[in-house]
mmCIF file of the N, C-alpha and C atoms, coordinates in Angstrom:
data_MODEL
# 
_entry.id   MODEL 
# 
loop_
_atom_site.group_PDB 
_atom_site.id 
_atom_site.type_symbol 
_atom_site.label_atom_id 
_atom_site.label_alt_id 
_atom_site.label_comp_id 
_atom_site.label_asym_id 
_atom_site.label_entity_id 
_atom_site.label_seq_id 
_atom_site.pdbx_PDB_ins_code 
_atom_site.Cartn_x 
_atom_site.Cartn_y 
_atom_site.Cartn_z 
_atom_site.occupancy 
_atom_site.B_iso_or_equiv 
_atom_site.pdbx_formal_charge 
_atom_site.auth_seq_id 
_atom_site.auth_comp_id 
_atom_site.auth_asym_id 
_atom_site.auth_atom_id 
_atom_site.pdbx_PDB_model_num 
ATOM 1   N N  . PHE A 1 1  ? 1.125  -0.990 0.013  1.00 0.00 ? 1  PHE A N  1 
ATOM 2   C CA . PHE A 1 1  ? 0.392  0.115  0.343  1.00 0.00 ? 1  PHE A CA 1 
ATOM 3   C C  . PHE A 1 1  ? 0.474  0.961  -0.136 1.00 0.00 ? 1  PHE A C  1 
ATOM 4   N N  . LYS A 1 2  ? -0.213 2.170  -0.147 1.00 0.00 ? 2  LYS A N  1 
ATOM 5   C CA . LYS A 1 2  ? 1.051  3.436  -0.560 1.00 0.00 ? 2  LYS A CA 1 
ATOM 6   C C  . LYS A 1 2  ? 0.679  4.974  1.195  1.00 0.00 ? 2  LYS A C  1 
ATOM 7   N N  . LEU A 1 3  ? 0.994  5.186  1.246  1.00 0.00 ? 3  LEU A N  1 
ATOM 8   C CA . LEU A 1 3  ? 0.167  6.379  1.863  1.00 0.00 ? 3  LEU A CA 1 
ATOM 9   C C  . LEU A 1 3  ? 1.374  7.834  1.848  1.00 0.00 ? 3  LEU A C  1 
ATOM 10  N N  . GLY A 1 4  ? 0.372  8.822  1.557  1.00 0.00 ? 4  GLY A N  1 
ATOM 11  C CA . GLY A 1 4  ? 1.148  9.943  1.282  1.00 0.00 ? 4  GLY A CA 1 
ATOM 12  C C  . GLY A 1 4  ? 0.980  11.155 1.966  1.00 0.00 ? 4  GLY A C  1 
ATOM 13  N N  . LYS A 1 5  ? 1.004  12.644 1.841  1.00 0.00 ? 5  LYS A N  1 
ATOM 14  C CA . LYS A 1 5  ? 0.727  13.168 2.804  1.00 0.00 ? 5  LYS A CA 1 
ATOM 15  C C  . LYS A 1 5  ? -0.921 12.906 3.865  1.00 0.00 ? 5  LYS A C  1 
ATOM 16  N N  . GLY A 1 6  ? -1.457 13.395 4.590  1.00 0.00 ? 6  GLY A N  1 
ATOM 17  C CA . GLY A 1 6  ? -1.947 12.480 5.292  1.00 0.00 ? 6  GLY A CA 1 
ATOM 18  C C  . GLY A 1 6  ? -2.817 11.818 5.518  1.00 0.00 ? 6  GLY A C  1 
ATOM 19  N N  . GLY A 1 7  ? -2.032 10.844 4.754  1.00 0.00 ? 7  GLY A N  1 
ATOM 20  C CA . GLY A 1 7  ? -2.526 9.371  4.846  1.00 0.00 ? 7  GLY A CA 1 
ATOM 21  C C  . GLY A 1 7  ? -2.079 8.236  6.346  1.00 0.00 ? 7  GLY A C  1 
ATOM 22  N N  . PHE A 1 8  ? -3.193 7.536  6.548  1.00 0.00 ? 8  PHE A N  1 
ATOM 23  C CA . PHE A 1 8  ? -3.379 7.362  7.915  1.00 0.00 ? 8  PHE A CA 1 
ATOM 24  C C  . PHE A 1 8  ? -3.801 5.873  7.869  1.00 0.00 ? 8  PHE A C  1 
ATOM 25  N N  . LYS A 1 9  ? -3.112 4.046  8.150  1.00 0.00 ? 9  LYS A N  1 
ATOM 26  C CA . LYS A 1 9  ? -3.587 3.260  7.797  1.00 0.00 ? 9  LYS A CA 1 
ATOM 27  C C  . LYS A 1 9  ? -3.317 2.322  9.322  1.00 0.00 ? 9  LYS A C  1 
ATOM 28  N N  . LYS A 1 10 ? -4.544 1.059  9.997  1.00 0.00 ? 10 LYS A N  1 
ATOM 29  C CA . LYS A 1 10 ? -4.865 0.958  10.413 1.00 0.00 ? 10 LYS A CA 1 
ATOM 30  C C  . LYS A 1 10 ? -3.991 -0.612 10.380 1.00 0.00 ? 10 LYS A C  1 
ATOM 31  N N  . CYS A 1 11 ? -3.403 -1.206 11.512 1.00 0.00 ? 11 CYS A N  1 
ATOM 32  C CA . CYS A 1 11 ? -3.340 -3.391 11.277 1.00 0.00 ? 11 CYS A CA 1 
ATOM 33  C C  . CYS A 1 11 ? -3.100 -3.453 12.903 1.00 0.00 ? 11 CYS A C  1 
ATOM 34  N N  . GLU A 1 12 ? -4.065 -3.877 12.720 1.00 0.00 ? 12 GLU A N  1 
ATOM 35  C CA . GLU A 1 12 ? -4.538 -4.376 14.460 1.00 0.00 ? 12 GLU A CA 1 
ATOM 36  C C  . GLU A 1 12 ? -4.051 -3.511 15.600 1.00 0.00 ? 12 GLU A C  1 
ATOM 37  N N  . GLU A 1 13 ? -2.398 -3.422 16.292 1.00 0.00 ? 13 GLU A N  1 
ATOM 38  C CA . GLU A 1 13 ? -1.934 -2.304 17.432 1.00 0.00 ? 13 GLU A CA 1 
ATOM 39  C C  . GLU A 1 13 ? -1.691 -1.744 16.434 1.00 0.00 ? 13 GLU A C  1 
ATOM 40  N N  . LEU A 1 14 ? -0.928 -1.428 15.332 1.00 0.00 ? 14 LEU A N  1 
ATOM 41  C CA . LEU A 1 14 ? 0.114  -0.338 14.521 1.00 0.00 ? 14 LEU A CA 1 
ATOM 42  C C  . LEU A 1 14 ? -0.697 -0.076 13.852 1.00 0.00 ? 14 LEU A C  1 
ATOM 43  N N  . ALA A 1 15 ? -0.395 1.381  14.109 1.00 0.00 ? 15 ALA A N  1 
ATOM 44  C CA . ALA A 1 15 ? -0.532 2.944  13.488 1.00 0.00 ? 15 ALA A CA 1 
ATOM 45  C C  . ALA A 1 15 ? 0.576  2.856  12.942 1.00 0.00 ? 15 ALA A C  1 
ATOM 46  N N  . VAL A 1 16 ? 0.183  3.736  11.196 1.00 0.00 ? 16 VAL A N  1 
ATOM 47  C CA . VAL A 1 16 ? 1.063  4.678  10.009 1.00 0.00 ? 16 VAL A CA 1 
ATOM 48  C C  . VAL A 1 16 ? 0.157  5.952  10.389 1.00 0.00 ? 16 VAL A C  1 
ATOM 49  N N  . GLU A 1 17 ? 0.700  7.303  10.589 1.00 0.00 ? 17 GLU A N  1 
ATOM 50  C CA . GLU A 1 17 ? 0.285  8.719  9.944  1.00 0.00 ? 17 GLU A CA 1 
ATOM 51  C C  . GLU A 1 17 ? 1.620  8.474  9.846  1.00 0.00 ? 17 GLU A C  1 
ATOM 52  N N  . VAL A 1 18 ? 0.893  9.711  8.816  1.00 0.00 ? 18 VAL A N  1 
ATOM 53  C CA . VAL A 1 18 ? 2.071  10.278 7.492  1.00 0.00 ? 18 VAL A CA 1 
ATOM 54  C C  . VAL A 1 18 ? 1.914  11.533 7.386  1.00 0.00 ? 18 VAL A C  1 
ATOM 55  N N  . ASP A 1 19 ? 2.171  13.191 7.412  1.00 0.00 ? 19 ASP A N  1 
ATOM 56  C CA . ASP A 1 19 ? 2.277  14.490 7.013  1.00 0.00 ? 19 ASP A CA 1 
ATOM 57  C C  . ASP A 1 19 ? 2.947  14.654 6.424  1.00 0.00 ? 19 ASP A C  1 
ATOM 58  N N  . MET A 1 20 ? 3.246  15.742 5.925  1.00 0.00 ? 20 MET A N  1 
ATOM 59  C CA . MET A 1 20 ? 4.159  16.446 4.893  1.00 0.00 ? 20 MET A CA 1 
ATOM 60  C C  . MET A 1 20 ? 5.138  16.467 4.877  1.00 0.00 ? 20 MET A C  1 
ATOM 61  N N  . ALA A 1 21 ? 5.516  15.880 6.339  1.00 0.00 ? 21 ALA A N  1 
ATOM 62  C CA . ALA A 1 21 ? 8.040  16.097 5.888  1.00 0.00 ? 21 ALA A CA 1 
ATOM 63  C C  . ALA A 1 21 ? 7.578  14.887 7.451  1.00 0.00 ? 21 ALA A C  1 
ATOM 64  N N  . SER A 1 22 ? 6.685  14.493 7.662  1.00 0.00 ? 22 SER A N  1 
ATOM 65  C CA . SER A 1 22 ? 6.908  13.114 8.863  1.00 0.00 ? 22 SER A CA 1 
ATOM 66  C C  . SER A 1 22 ? 6.334  12.119 8.186  1.00 0.00 ? 22 SER A C  1 
ATOM 67  N N  . ALA A 1 23 ? 6.816  11.387 9.594  1.00 0.00 ? 23 ALA A N  1 
ATOM 68  C CA . ALA A 1 23 ? 5.813  9.646  9.916  1.00 0.00 ? 23 ALA A CA 1 
ATOM 69  C C  . ALA A 1 23 ? 5.401  9.738  11.165 1.00 0.00 ? 23 ALA A C  1 
ATOM 70  N N  . THR A 1 24 ? 4.699  8.975  11.952 1.00 0.00 ? 24 THR A N  1 
ATOM 71  C CA . THR A 1 24 ? 4.606  8.395  12.911 1.00 0.00 ? 24 THR A CA 1 
ATOM 72  C C  . THR A 1 24 ? 4.081  6.718  13.001 1.00 0.00 ? 24 THR A C  1 
ATOM 73  N N  . PHE A 1 25 ? 4.956  5.990  14.182 1.00 0.00 ? 25 PHE A N  1 
ATOM 74  C CA . PHE A 1 25 ? 4.347  4.270  13.911 1.00 0.00 ? 25 PHE A CA 1 
ATOM 75  C C  . PHE A 1 25 ? 4.093  4.750  15.226 1.00 0.00 ? 25 PHE A C  1 
ATOM 76  N N  . SER A 1 26 ? 2.667  3.801  15.165 1.00 0.00 ? 26 SER A N  1 
ATOM 77  C CA . SER A 1 26 ? 2.356  4.099  17.175 1.00 0.00 ? 26 SER A CA 1 
ATOM 78  C C  . SER A 1 26 ? 1.964  1.927  17.084 1.00 0.00 ? 26 SER A C  1 
ATOM 79  N N  . LEU A 1 27 ? 2.445  1.575  18.221 1.00 0.00 ? 27 LEU A N  1 
ATOM 80  C CA . LEU A 1 27 ? 1.874  0.672  18.736 1.00 0.00 ? 27 LEU A CA 1 
ATOM 81  C C  . LEU A 1 27 ? 2.211  -0.393 20.234 1.00 0.00 ? 27 LEU A C  1 
ATOM 82  N N  . ARG A 1 28 ? 0.748  -0.376 20.811 1.00 0.00 ? 28 ARG A N  1 
ATOM 83  C CA . ARG A 1 28 ? 1.260  -0.802 22.186 1.00 0.00 ? 28 ARG A CA 1 
ATOM 84  C C  . ARG A 1 28 ? 1.156  0.724  22.768 1.00 0.00 ? 28 ARG A C  1 
ATOM 85  N N  . ASP A 1 29 ? 2.258  0.833  23.485 1.00 0.00 ? 29 ASP A N  1 
ATOM 86  C CA . ASP A 1 29 ? 2.951  2.281  24.322 1.00 0.00 ? 29 ASP A CA 1 
ATOM 87  C C  . ASP A 1 29 ? 3.800  2.734  23.684 1.00 0.00 ? 29 ASP A C  1 
ATOM 88  N N  . TRP A 1 30 ? 4.298  2.404  22.473 1.00 0.00 ? 30 TRP A N  1 
ATOM 89  C CA . TRP A 1 30 ? 5.488  3.198  21.608 1.00 0.00 ? 30 TRP A CA 1 
ATOM 90  C C  . TRP A 1 30 ? 5.131  3.876  20.909 1.00 0.00 ? 30 TRP A C  1 
ATOM 91  N N  . THR A 1 31 ? 5.618  5.073  20.778 1.00 0.00 ? 31 THR A N  1 
ATOM 92  C CA . THR A 1 31 ? 4.841  6.115  19.537 1.00 0.00 ? 31 THR A CA 1 
ATOM 93  C C  . THR A 1 31 ? 6.840  5.741  18.563 1.00 0.00 ? 31 THR A C  1 
ATOM 94  N N  . ILE A 1 32 ? 6.934  6.174  17.037 1.00 0.00 ? 32 ILE A N  1 
ATOM 95  C CA . ILE A 1 32 ? 8.020  6.383  17.179 1.00 0.00 ? 32 ILE A CA 1 
ATOM 96  C C  . ILE A 1 32 ? 7.671  7.537  15.730 1.00 0.00 ? 32 ILE A C  1 
ATOM 97  N N  . THR A 1 33 ? 8.414  8.299  15.531 1.00 0.00 ? 33 THR A N  1 
ATOM 98  C CA . THR A 1 33 ? 8.218  9.554  14.551 1.00 0.00 ? 33 THR A CA 1 
ATOM 99  C C  . THR A 1 33 ? 9.903  10.249 14.116 1.00 0.00 ? 33 THR A C  1 
ATOM 100 N N  . ALA A 1 34 ? 9.172  9.494  12.734 1.00 0.00 ? 34 ALA A N  1 
ATOM 101 C CA . ALA A 1 34 ? 10.507 10.016 11.303 1.00 0.00 ? 34 ALA A CA 1 
ATOM 102 C C  . ALA A 1 34 ? 10.276 11.475 11.217 1.00 0.00 ? 34 ALA A C  1 
ATOM 103 N N  . ARG A 1 35 ? 10.898 12.697 10.515 1.00 0.00 ? 35 ARG A N  1 
ATOM 104 C CA . ARG A 1 35 ? 10.746 14.153 10.535 1.00 0.00 ? 35 ARG A CA 1 
ATOM 105 C C  . ARG A 1 35 ? 12.090 14.123 8.935  1.00 0.00 ? 35 ARG A C  1 
ATOM 106 N N  . GLY A 1 36 ? 11.661 14.002 8.645  1.00 0.00 ? 36 GLY A N  1 
ATOM 107 C CA . GLY A 1 36 ? 12.384 15.121 7.481  1.00 0.00 ? 36 GLY A CA 1 
ATOM 108 C C  . GLY A 1 36 ? 12.817 16.214 7.297  1.00 0.00 ? 36 GLY A C  1 
ATOM 109 N N  . ASN A 1 37 ? 14.288 17.083 7.941  1.00 0.00 ? 37 ASN A N  1 
ATOM 110 C CA . ASN A 1 37 ? 14.754 18.015 8.133  1.00 0.00 ? 37 ASN A CA 1 
ATOM 111 C C  . ASN A 1 37 ? 15.662 18.635 7.539  1.00 0.00 ? 37 ASN A C  1 
ATOM 112 N N  . HIS A 1 38 ? 16.623 19.476 6.969  1.00 0.00 ? 38 HIS A N  1 
ATOM 113 C CA . HIS A 1 38 ? 17.932 20.543 7.056  1.00 0.00 ? 38 HIS A CA 1 
ATOM 114 C C  . HIS A 1 38 ? 18.785 19.412 7.894  1.00 0.00 ? 38 HIS A C  1 
ATOM 115 N N  . VAL A 1 39 ? 19.751 20.236 6.791  1.00 0.00 ? 39 VAL A N  1 
ATOM 116 C CA . VAL A 1 39 ? 20.647 20.026 7.731  1.00 0.00 ? 39 VAL A CA 1 
ATOM 117 C C  . VAL A 1 39 ? 21.461 21.831 7.591  1.00 0.00 ? 39 VAL A C  1 
ATOM 118 N N  . MET A 1 40 ? 21.152 22.314 9.104  1.00 0.00 ? 40 MET A N  1 
ATOM 119 C CA . MET A 1 40 ? 21.382 23.115 9.605  1.00 0.00 ? 40 MET A CA 1 
ATOM 120 C C  . MET A 1 40 ? 22.944 23.566 9.430  1.00 0.00 ? 40 MET A C  1 
ATOM 121 N N  . THR A 1 41 ? 23.427 24.226 9.148  1.00 0.00 ? 41 THR A N  1 
ATOM 122 C CA . THR A 1 41 ? 25.286 24.506 9.069  1.00 0.00 ? 41 THR A CA 1 
ATOM 123 C C  . THR A 1 41 ? 26.359 23.890 8.381  1.00 0.00 ? 41 THR A C  1 
ATOM 124 N N  . ARG A 1 42 ? 26.073 23.028 7.511  1.00 0.00 ? 42 ARG A N  1 
ATOM 125 C CA . ARG A 1 42 ? 26.135 22.304 7.003  1.00 0.00 ? 42 ARG A CA 1 
ATOM 126 C C  . ARG A 1 42 ? 27.376 23.030 5.560  1.00 0.00 ? 42 ARG A C  1 
ATOM 127 N N  . VAL A 1 43 ? 28.473 22.183 6.144  1.00 0.00 ? 43 VAL A N  1 
ATOM 128 C CA . VAL A 1 43 ? 29.842 22.621 4.891  1.00 0.00 ? 43 VAL A CA 1 
ATOM 129 C C  . VAL A 1 43 ? 30.798 21.624 3.700  1.00 0.00 ? 43 VAL A C  1 
ATOM 130 N N  . SER A 1 44 ? 30.174 20.286 4.086  1.00 0.00 ? 44 SER A N  1 
ATOM 131 C CA . SER A 1 44 ? 30.000 19.655 3.179  1.00 0.00 ? 44 SER A CA 1 
ATOM 132 C C  . SER A 1 44 ? 29.468 18.254 3.959  1.00 0.00 ? 44 SER A C  1 
ATOM 133 N N  . GLY A 1 45 ? 28.962 16.817 2.338  1.00 0.00 ? 45 GLY A N  1 
ATOM 134 C CA . GLY A 1 45 ? 28.246 16.300 2.776  1.00 0.00 ? 45 GLY A CA 1 
ATOM 135 C C  . GLY A 1 45 ? 26.612 16.701 1.968  1.00 0.00 ? 45 GLY A C  1 
ATOM 136 N N  . PRO A 1 46 ? 26.026 15.177 3.465  1.00 0.00 ? 46 PRO A N  1 
ATOM 137 C CA . PRO A 1 46 ? 23.786 15.669 3.148  1.00 0.00 ? 46 PRO A CA 1 
ATOM 138 C C  . PRO A 1 46 ? 23.947 16.693 2.711  1.00 0.00 ? 46 PRO A C  1 
ATOM 139 N N  . LYS A 1 47 ? 22.394 16.983 2.626  1.00 0.00 ? 47 LYS A N  1 
ATOM 140 C CA . LYS A 1 47 ? 21.608 18.441 2.098  1.00 0.00 ? 47 LYS A CA 1 
ATOM 141 C C  . LYS A 1 47 ? 20.123 18.340 3.428  1.00 0.00 ? 47 LYS A C  1 
ATOM 142 N N  . HIS A 1 48 ? 20.323 16.580 4.101  1.00 0.00 ? 48 HIS A N  1 
ATOM 143 C CA . HIS A 1 48 ? 19.517 16.617 4.865  1.00 0.00 ? 48 HIS A CA 1 
ATOM 144 C C  . HIS A 1 48 ? 19.225 15.454 5.367  1.00 0.00 ? 48 HIS A C  1 
ATOM 145 N N  . ARG A 1 49 ? 18.964 15.245 6.397  1.00 0.00 ? 49 ARG A N  1 
ATOM 146 C CA . ARG A 1 49 ? 18.248 14.416 7.203  1.00 0.00 ? 49 ARG A CA 1 
ATOM 147 C C  . ARG A 1 49 ? 17.048 14.274 7.830  1.00 0.00 ? 49 ARG A C  1 
ATOM 148 N N  . ILE A 1 50 ? 17.111 12.924 8.796  1.00 0.00 ? 50 ILE A N  1 
ATOM 149 C CA . ILE A 1 50 ? 15.949 12.357 9.324  1.00 0.00 ? 50 ILE A CA 1 
ATOM 150 C C  . ILE A 1 50 ? 15.695 12.725 11.067 1.00 0.00 ? 50 ILE A C  1 
ATOM 151 N N  . ASP A 1 51 ? 15.181 13.217 11.483 1.00 0.00 ? 51 ASP A N  1 
ATOM 152 C CA . ASP A 1 51 ? 15.130 12.933 13.469 1.00 0.00 ? 51 ASP A CA 1 
ATOM 153 C C  . ASP A 1 51 ? 14.444 11.651 13.197 1.00 0.00 ? 51 ASP A C  1 
ATOM 154 N N  . VAL A 1 52 ? 15.260 10.904 14.531 1.00 0.00 ? 52 VAL A N  1 
ATOM 155 C CA . VAL A 1 52 ? 13.635 9.819  14.700 1.00 0.00 ? 52 VAL A CA 1 
ATOM 156 C C  . VAL A 1 52 ? 14.043 10.334 16.141 1.00 0.00 ? 52 VAL A C  1 
ATOM 157 N N  . THR A 1 53 ? 12.214 10.272 16.595 1.00 0.00 ? 53 THR A N  1 
ATOM 158 C CA . THR A 1 53 ? 12.346 10.361 18.429 1.00 0.00 ? 53 THR A CA 1 
ATOM 159 C C  . THR A 1 53 ? 11.115 9.308  18.347 1.00 0.00 ? 53 THR A C  1 
ATOM 160 N N  . PHE A 1 54 ? 11.501 8.473  19.342 1.00 0.00 ? 54 PHE A N  1 
ATOM 161 C CA . PHE A 1 54 ? 10.863 7.748  20.019 1.00 0.00 ? 54 PHE A CA 1 
ATOM 162 C C  . PHE A 1 54 ? 10.757 7.886  21.448 1.00 0.00 ? 54 PHE A C  1 
ATOM 163 N N  . THR A 1 55 ? 8.987  8.267  21.680 1.00 0.00 ? 55 THR A N  1 
ATOM 164 C CA . THR A 1 55 ? 8.272  8.109  23.142 1.00 0.00 ? 55 THR A CA 1 
ATOM 165 C C  . THR A 1 55 ? 7.648  7.258  23.143 1.00 0.00 ? 55 THR A C  1 
ATOM 166 N N  . ALA A 1 56 ? 8.223  6.362  24.559 1.00 0.00 ? 56 ALA A N  1 
ATOM 167 C CA . ALA A 1 56 ? 6.531  5.519  26.331 1.00 0.00 ? 56 ALA A CA 1 
ATOM 168 C C  . ALA A 1 56 ? 5.871  6.403  26.606 1.00 0.00 ? 56 ALA A C  1 
ATOM 169 N N  . SER A 1 57 ? 5.195  5.286  26.691 1.00 0.00 ? 57 SER A N  1 
ATOM 170 C CA . SER A 1 57 ? 3.987  5.306  27.608 1.00 0.00 ? 57 SER A CA 1 
ATOM 171 C C  . SER A 1 57 ? 3.804  4.478  28.528 1.00 0.00 ? 57 SER A C  1 
ATOM 172 N N  . GLY A 1 58 ? 2.951  4.974  29.678 1.00 0.00 ? 58 GLY A N  1 
ATOM 173 C CA . GLY A 1 58 ? 2.237  3.925  30.312 1.00 0.00 ? 58 GLY A CA 1 
ATOM 174 C C  . GLY A 1 58 ? 3.604  2.708  30.745 1.00 0.00 ? 58 GLY A C  1 
ATOM 175 N N  . GLU A 1 59 ? 3.629  1.419  31.218 1.00 0.00 ? 59 GLU A N  1 
ATOM 176 C CA . GLU A 1 59 ? 4.202  0.140  31.473 1.00 0.00 ? 59 GLU A CA 1 
ATOM 177 C C  . GLU A 1 59 ? 5.296  0.041  30.302 1.00 0.00 ? 59 GLU A C  1 
ATOM 178 N N  . ALA A 1 60 ? 5.094  0.797  29.210 1.00 0.00 ? 60 ALA A N  1 
ATOM 179 C CA . ALA A 1 60 ? 5.551  0.364  28.562 1.00 0.00 ? 60 ALA A CA 1 
ATOM 180 C C  . ALA A 1 60 ? 7.973  0.650  28.582 1.00 0.00 ? 60 ALA A C  1 
ATOM 181 N N  . VAL A 1 61 ? 7.975  1.194  29.820 1.00 0.00 ? 61 VAL A N  1 
ATOM 182 C CA . VAL A 1 61 ? 9.796  1.037  30.315 1.00 0.00 ? 61 VAL A CA 1 
ATOM 183 C C  . VAL A 1 61 ? 9.716  0.246  31.658 1.00 0.00 ? 61 VAL A C  1 
ATOM 184 N N  . ALA A 1 62 ? 9.173  0.106  31.918 1.00 0.00 ? 62 ALA A N  1 
ATOM 185 C CA . ALA A 1 62 ? 9.366  0.044  33.625 1.00 0.00 ? 62 ALA A CA 1 
ATOM 186 C C  . ALA A 1 62 ? 9.208  -1.613 33.088 1.00 0.00 ? 62 ALA A C  1 
ATOM 187 N N  . ARG A 1 63 ? 8.412  -2.620 32.308 1.00 0.00 ? 63 ARG A N  1 
ATOM 188 C CA . ARG A 1 63 ? 8.157  -3.423 31.972 1.00 0.00 ? 63 ARG A CA 1 
ATOM 189 C C  . ARG A 1 63 ? 9.498  -4.329 31.434 1.00 0.00 ? 63 ARG A C  1 
ATOM 190 N N  . ASP A 1 64 ? 10.596 -3.559 30.514 1.00 0.00 ? 64 ASP A N  1 
ATOM 191 C CA . ASP A 1 64 ? 11.858 -3.801 29.586 1.00 0.00 ? 64 ASP A CA 1 
ATOM 192 C C  . ASP A 1 64 ? 12.924 -3.548 30.728 1.00 0.00 ? 64 ASP A C  1 
ATOM 193 N N  . GLN A 1 65 ? 14.221 -4.507 30.459 1.00 0.00 ? 65 GLN A N  1 
ATOM 194 C CA . GLN A 1 65 ? 15.582 -3.687 31.464 1.00 0.00 ? 65 GLN A CA 1 
ATOM 195 C C  . GLN A 1 65 ? 15.772 -3.083 30.793 1.00 0.00 ? 65 GLN A C  1 
ATOM 196 N N  . PRO A 1 66 ? 16.119 -1.568 29.888 1.00 0.00 ? 66 PRO A N  1 
ATOM 197 C CA . PRO A 1 66 ? 16.851 -1.027 29.122 1.00 0.00 ? 66 PRO A CA 1 
ATOM 198 C C  . PRO A 1 66 ? 17.761 -1.222 28.334 1.00 0.00 ? 66 PRO A C  1 
ATOM 199 N N  . HIS A 1 67 ? 18.272 -1.375 27.964 1.00 0.00 ? 67 HIS A N  1 
ATOM 200 C CA . HIS A 1 67 ? 19.348 -1.647 26.955 1.00 0.00 ? 67 HIS A CA 1 
ATOM 201 C C  . HIS A 1 67 ? 19.792 -1.603 25.448 1.00 0.00 ? 67 HIS A C  1 
ATOM 202 N N  . GLY A 1 68 ? 20.890 -0.862 25.129 1.00 0.00 ? 68 GLY A N  1 
ATOM 203 C CA . GLY A 1 68 ? 21.186 -0.551 24.014 1.00 0.00 ? 68 GLY A CA 1 
ATOM 204 C C  . GLY A 1 68 ? 21.100 1.430  23.856 1.00 0.00 ? 68 GLY A C  1 
ATOM 205 N N  . VAL A 1 69 ? 21.462 2.134  23.138 1.00 0.00 ? 69 VAL A N  1 
ATOM 206 C CA . VAL A 1 69 ? 21.827 3.072  22.991 1.00 0.00 ? 69 VAL A CA 1 
ATOM 207 C C  . VAL A 1 69 ? 20.391 3.928  23.030 1.00 0.00 ? 69 VAL A C  1 
ATOM 208 N N  . ILE A 1 70 ? 19.594 3.741  22.500 1.00 0.00 ? 70 ILE A N  1 
ATOM 209 C CA . ILE A 1 70 ? 17.892 3.940  22.909 1.00 0.00 ? 70 ILE A CA 1 
ATOM 210 C C  . ILE A 1 70 ? 17.255 3.770  23.794 1.00 0.00 ? 70 ILE A C  1 
ATOM 211 N N  . GLY A 1 71 ? 16.815 2.379  24.455 1.00 0.00 ? 71 GLY A N  1 
ATOM 212 C CA . GLY A 1 71 ? 16.553 1.588  25.669 1.00 0.00 ? 71 GLY A CA 1 
ATOM 213 C C  . GLY A 1 71 ? 17.008 2.744  26.960 1.00 0.00 ? 71 GLY A C  1 
ATOM 214 N N  . GLN A 1 72 ? 18.967 2.494  26.728 1.00 0.00 ? 72 GLN A N  1 
ATOM 215 C CA . GLN A 1 72 ? 19.266 4.161  27.342 1.00 0.00 ? 72 GLN A CA 1 
ATOM 216 C C  . GLN A 1 72 ? 18.912 4.623  28.417 1.00 0.00 ? 72 GLN A C  1 
ATOM 217 N N  . SER A 1 73 ? 18.426 5.696  26.889 1.00 0.00 ? 73 SER A N  1 
ATOM 218 C CA . SER A 1 73 ? 17.961 6.989  27.167 1.00 0.00 ? 73 SER A CA 1 
ATOM 219 C C  . SER A 1 73 ? 16.294 6.967  27.497 1.00 0.00 ? 73 SER A C  1 
ATOM 220 N N  . PHE A 1 74 ? 15.524 5.931  28.278 1.00 0.00 ? 74 PHE A N  1 
ATOM 221 C CA . PHE A 1 74 ? 14.354 5.641  28.666 1.00 0.00 ? 74 PHE A CA 1 
ATOM 222 C C  . PHE A 1 74 ? 14.115 5.204  30.654 1.00 0.00 ? 74 PHE A C  1 
ATOM 223 N N  . ARG A 1 75 ? 15.596 4.375  30.274 1.00 0.00 ? 75 ARG A N  1 
ATOM 224 C CA . ARG A 1 75 ? 16.056 4.778  32.201 1.00 0.00 ? 75 ARG A CA 1 
ATOM 225 C C  . ARG A 1 75 ? 16.339 5.785  33.101 1.00 0.00 ? 75 ARG A C  1 
ATOM 226 N N  . SER A 1 76 ? 15.542 7.305  32.197 1.00 0.00 ? 76 SER A N  1 
ATOM 227 C CA . SER A 1 76 ? 15.688 7.765  33.769 1.00 0.00 ? 76 SER A CA 1 
ATOM 228 C C  . SER A 1 76 ? 14.766 8.755  32.720 1.00 0.00 ? 76 SER A C  1 
ATOM 229 N N  . ALA A 1 77 ? 13.885 9.831  33.252 1.00 0.00 ? 77 ALA A N  1 
ATOM 230 C CA . ALA A 1 77 ? 13.425 11.403 32.781 1.00 0.00 ? 77 ALA A CA 1 
ATOM 231 C C  . ALA A 1 77 ? 14.555 12.803 32.509 1.00 0.00 ? 77 ALA A C  1 
ATOM 232 N N  . THR A 1 78 ? 15.413 12.522 33.332 1.00 0.00 ? 78 THR A N  1 
ATOM 233 C CA . THR A 1 78 ? 16.573 13.072 32.023 1.00 0.00 ? 78 THR A CA 1 
ATOM 234 C C  . THR A 1 78 ? 17.150 13.175 31.713 1.00 0.00 ? 78 THR A C  1 
ATOM 235 N N  . PRO A 1 79 ? 17.369 14.492 30.879 1.00 0.00 ? 79 PRO A N  1 
ATOM 236 C CA . PRO A 1 79 ? 18.036 14.044 29.172 1.00 0.00 ? 79 PRO A CA 1 
ATOM 237 C C  . PRO A 1 79 ? 18.508 13.863 29.569 1.00 0.00 ? 79 PRO A C  1 
ATOM 238 N N  . ARG A 1 80 ? 19.387 13.605 28.091 1.00 0.00 ? 80 ARG A N  1 
ATOM 239 C CA . ARG A 1 80 ? 20.218 12.957 27.743 1.00 0.00 ? 80 ARG A CA 1 
ATOM 240 C C  . ARG A 1 80 ? 20.959 13.596 26.225 1.00 0.00 ? 80 ARG A C  1 
ATOM 241 N N  . ASN A 1 81 ? 22.045 14.433 27.210 1.00 0.00 ? 81 ASN A N  1 
ATOM 242 C CA . ASN A 1 81 ? 23.051 14.819 25.533 1.00 0.00 ? 81 ASN A CA 1 
ATOM 243 C C  . ASN A 1 81 ? 23.664 14.450 24.964 1.00 0.00 ? 81 ASN A C  1 
ATOM 244 N N  . GLY A 1 82 ? 24.958 14.451 24.240 1.00 0.00 ? 82 GLY A N  1 
ATOM 245 C CA . GLY A 1 82 ? 26.182 13.423 23.614 1.00 0.00 ? 82 GLY A CA 1 
ATOM 246 C C  . GLY A 1 82 ? 25.784 13.905 21.872 1.00 0.00 ? 82 GLY A C  1 
ATOM 247 N N  . LYS A 1 83 ? 26.756 13.262 21.576 1.00 0.00 ? 83 LYS A N  1 
ATOM 248 C CA . LYS A 1 83 ? 27.088 13.533 20.440 1.00 0.00 ? 83 LYS A CA 1 
ATOM 249 C C  . LYS A 1 83 ? 27.007 11.419 19.724 1.00 0.00 ? 83 LYS A C  1 
ATOM 250 N N  . VAL A 1 84 ? 27.085 11.891 18.323 1.00 0.00 ? 84 VAL A N  1 
ATOM 251 C CA . VAL A 1 84 ? 26.664 10.302 17.869 1.00 0.00 ? 84 VAL A CA 1 
ATOM 252 C C  . VAL A 1 84 ? 28.309 10.503 16.905 1.00 0.00 ? 84 VAL A C  1 
# 
């Protein structure tokens, strides 16, 4: 199937919503949003980037032990700042 701007599709627990420059995927207590953006202060390399946001709600964080770079960011409510 194809989804364009303003598209929405739901299959059992998975919901996918597409906006102008973003896509949101929701499954149970997790929401993942991918947004297209320009690379600011670009010197060389790609002109565009994809920003990915993970959001947990409910008991999602309490159920599983955090692991990996993304999982550890949900270990506490304290912001994590760093470079890739």
